[in-house]
Structure formats: C-alpha cells, structure tokens
N, C-alpha and C positions, 0 to 999 in steps of 0.2 A: 727642590726649590732652593735657589741661592739665598744664603744668609744675609743679614743686614751688613755684616762685616764685608762679605764679598761684593755686595752692591756698592758700598762706599768706596771700596778699593777700586772697583771698575770705573766709577765716576771720577775719582781723584786721579787715577792713572791716565784717563783720557785728558783731563784738564792739564796735567803736568806736561804732557807731550804736545798739546795743541796751544800754540802761542796766541791764538785768537781768544782763548778763554783766560780771562784775567782774575776771576774770582767765582766762588761758589757759595751760595747760601741756601738754607732750607727753612721751610715753615711747615705748618700742619701738625697732625697728631703725633708724629714722631718726635717733635720738639716739645711736646706738652707733657710735663711731669705728672699731670693728673689723668692723662688718657690711658685707658687700658691698652696693653700691648697685645697684639695678635697678628696672625698671618695675613690678614687682609689690609693692614695699614699701607697706605700709599707712601711713595717717596715724592714729596713735593719739593722739587729742586729747581733752583734758578742758576743759570750760568750767566755771568756778566761778561760780555764779549766786546771785541773792538768794533765789530760790525755784524749785521745779521744776514746780509745778502748771500754770502758764500755758503752759509749753513742752509738757508732755504733753497738755494739753487742746487746744492749737492744732496739730492733726495736720499741717497743711501747712507749718509753719514751716521744715522741713528742705528744702523745695523750692528754696530759694536755692542749695543745694549742686550742683544739677544734676538731670538726668533719670536716674532709677534703673533699673537692671536688676532689683535685688532688695534688700530690706531685711529685717533681723531685729531684733526687740526682745527680747533675752534676759530682761530683768526681767519683761516681760509673760508670757513663756513660763513662767518660773519660778512666777509667781503662778498661772497656769492649772494648773500641775502640783501645786499645793497647798503650794509652798514659801513661807516667810515672807520678804517683801520690804518695803522701806520706800521708796516712791516719793517721799516727801517729802524724802528726803536725796539720792537719786541715781537716775539712769535712763540707759539706754544705747541707742544706735542703731548697728547694724552695717550699712553702706551700700556697695553696689557700683554704680558709675555707668556710664552708657552709653559714656563715654570710656575706661573701664578703670580709673579711679582707685577706690580703696577707702578709706573713712574709717570708723574705729571711734571714734565720738564718745560721750562720756559727759558728762552734766551733773550737777553735784553742788553742794551747799551748802558754805559756808565751813567749817562744822562737820565735814562729811565729809572735806573736803580736808585739814584739819589732822590728821585721823586717818591719812590715806593718803600724804600728799605725800612724806615721807621714807622710805617703805618700799621704793622702787625706785630703784636707783642710776642707772638710765637715764632719769631725770626731767630735763626741760629747761623752764624758764619761757619763755613767749613774750610774755605781756602781763600787767601787774599795775597796774590803775588805782588801787588803794587801798593798795598796798604790804602786801598780806596774805599773800603767798607766803613761807614761811620761807626763809632763806638755805641754799643747798645747794651742794656742790662741782660741778664740771663733770661731765657724764654719763660714766659708765664702766660696762663690763659686769661689774664685779667681783662683783656679787651672783650672777652666773650662772656663775662659774668652778666647775669641778669640785672638790668638797671631798675632801681626802685621807681615805681610809678608815682605820678602826682595824683591827687584825688580826682581832678577832672579827667585825667587819662584813664584811671580806673573806672570811673563812671561811664565813660564813653565806650569802653570795651564791654562792660556789662550790658549797656543799652543795645549795642550792636549785636551781641550774642542773642539776646532775646528777640530783637527785631528780625533778624535774618532767618529765624526758625520758621516764620510764616511762609517763606518761599520754599522751604523744604516740604512743609505740610502741603502746600498747594501743588507741588510737583508729584507728590505721592497720590493725592486725590485724582489728579489728571492722568495718572498712569504714565508719567513722563520720567521713567527711571533714571536716564542719564542726567537730566536736569536736577532732579532731586538729590541724587548722589553727589553730583558736582557742587551743588549749593552747600551740601553738608560738609564736604571735604575741603572746599575752597574758602568757605566763610565761617562755618560753625567750628570746625576743628582748630583752625588757627587761633581763634579766640579762647577756646578751651585750653589749648596748649600754652598760650600766653598766661592765663590765669594759673595753670599748674606751675609754670616757671616762676611766677610771682610768689606763689605759695612756698615753693622750694627756697626762693630768695629770703623770705621772712624767717625761715628756719636756720639760715646759714649767713645771716647778716649781709645778704646780697654779695657774697664773695665766692660763689660757685657758678659753674656753667652747667645747664641741663643737657648740653650737647646739641649738635645740629639736628633740627627736626625733633627735638625731645628724645634723642636716642638714649639718654641716661635717666629718663623718668623712672624706669623700674628700679634703678639704684636709689633714687632719692624719695620716691613716694612711699608711704606706708603700705603694707600689703592690702589693706582694705581698699584704699583709693586706687592702687594699681589694678586690683581685681575689677573695679568698676571701669577703669580706663580701658582695659581689655575688651569689656563688653560694649564699648562705644563703636566697635567695628562689627558690621553685620554683613550678611549676604544679600542676594537680590530679592529675597522674600519680604514683602512689605510689612508683614506682622513682625518679623524679626527686626526690620528697619525701625519700625515704630518703637519696639522695645529698646533698641539701642539709643534712640533719641531721648527717651525718658530717663535712661541711665545717664546719658550725657548731661541732661538738665540737672539731675540730682547731684552729679559730681561737680558740675560748675557751681551750683548753689553752695555746696559745702565748702569748696575751695575759696570762693569769693567771700563768703561770710567770714572765714578765718583770716583771710588777707585783710579785709576791712577792719576786723577787730585788732589785728596786730599793728596796722598802720594808722589806727584811729580814724578810719573813713566811715562813711555811712553807706550801707548797702541798700539800694532801692528795691524794697520788697514788692512794690506794686507791679512793676513791669514783670517781675518773675511770676507773681500770682496770676495776673491777667493773661499772660502768654501761655502758662501751663494749662489754664482752663480752656483757652482757645485751642491748643493742640489736642487736648482730650476730646473736645467737641469735633474737630476736624477728623480725628481718627475714626469716630463713629458716624460721620456724615455719609449717607448713602451715595453711591456712584452716580445716581440719576437725580440727585438733589437739584431743585430749581432755585434755592436760596440758601445762604449760609446759616442765617438765624431766622 
C-alpha cells in the first residue's frame, strides 16, 4: 500500500507537470487534527484547473494514480438520472485502487473554487501556482461540532421519537419486517443519534464532533450507555427486535433527561409514559386481534 507521502508526491508531481492544474487543496479527515489516523482514510483532493473538458474527454488521464478496483463518477450518474449538472465548472472521480488507497478527486475551475473554498473548515491548501487560493485559518473540525439545541427543537425531537415508534410497532404486528425495520432505522435511530450527539455536546461545551453517522459515539459515550446503544441493533427475529426497541427507549429517555437537566429544559414525561405503555400493549397483542384496546 502506498504511503501518504507517496500519494502526495504523486499528486504534486502530476500537478507540477500539468499546466492545466493551477492549485490543489484537500479537505476531509486527513486534514482533521482530531480524527483518528488509519489505513482507510480517503484522500479528499481538489484540483483547481483552467478548464474541465480536456480532463473529462481524456478518459485515461487518471491512470497515473494506479490500477483501479472500481471507480464512480457521481456527476455523470446525476446527469443520467436527469439532474442538472455543469461539467464545465466541476467534475468528480471516486477511485479505489488495487493497493487499498481511495482518492475522492474533484476538478473545478477557479470560479467554482472561489464559491466553495471557505465553506469547509477542514480545508487545507497543498499547492498554489498563481496565488489564487484565498487565505484561510488552519484546518479545524469546528464546522462539524454538534450545535446546541433550542428548547423547542429539543422538545420536537423528543415528540417525534415517541410518535414514530407507533409505526414500528404497527409494522411488527402486521409482520411487515421491511417496513418496521426501515421505520426504525430511518426515523427512530436518527432521533436517538441526535440526542446522543446533544448529550455528548453537553459534556464538552458543544465543541466536539461525534463524527459522521455517530462513528465516534463509542469514544464519547460512557461504557454503560455504549453497551445500551449496541443493543439497539437487532436481527430479523421480532422478539429480539422488540427487546432492542425497549432498550432504545430506555437509552433515549436517559440521554434526553440528562440533556434537559444540563440545558435547563423540561422533558415531557407524559409522551414517554403513554407511548411506552402503548408499545408494551402492542407487543402482547395477538396477531388475530380485532381491536387494539
């Protein structure tokens, strides 16, 4: 596997030789001083170019990066899906190579760069032939820190968590596994994750990031809460699914009450009590029931 030094030298060497490439900058986890370093980190690279057409038309120009396992061109996919894209301003290549390295490479014009460059606090300049890259501070993950909720926002998330659980319960009773699972993962888990992020925020003055999709939860949650979080994942067995739902409720309740205490909010117990009783009832409801109550 090529080292980070070798990958940078490859990209810098290409840029130095190609007059079309005027600048290079990077963002993503490799610029984040707080992100764990490992062999799976992508190289999120942007080439600022004089024009994009010659790159797009010269299909094999990316061969210099190495032998591919797979490539994806999201802009081309968007175009085929009928979305409006402007290849003249930017184009992207997501590349996984035979040595295990992954490069997410975007080419963009100076015009597009000036629109985007300061939008991500994890941006780091690598090369600037013409002094066109705006001055920016050192990379920081500040843009990704969890934002402190307002009390109405907190209450809305709590209400939505408890409300959406009825759909999960309905799906289980109807033996509609795909529906029940997707309702849980698409509606319940995001609200649990948001509460976990807020809980972590209260412990760190809202100056940390729990990572994309909560990937750093294990790092920030205490062992007891992390153990509960692990149990929110279940298999296809409905009894196991029900067990995970009640663990999810217990964890959400614990996190939400602590967040409310820390931020001087009021946790609405009645929604919690009523829906917990409802879920317990539906779990025991016979499959041939003619009425709910």
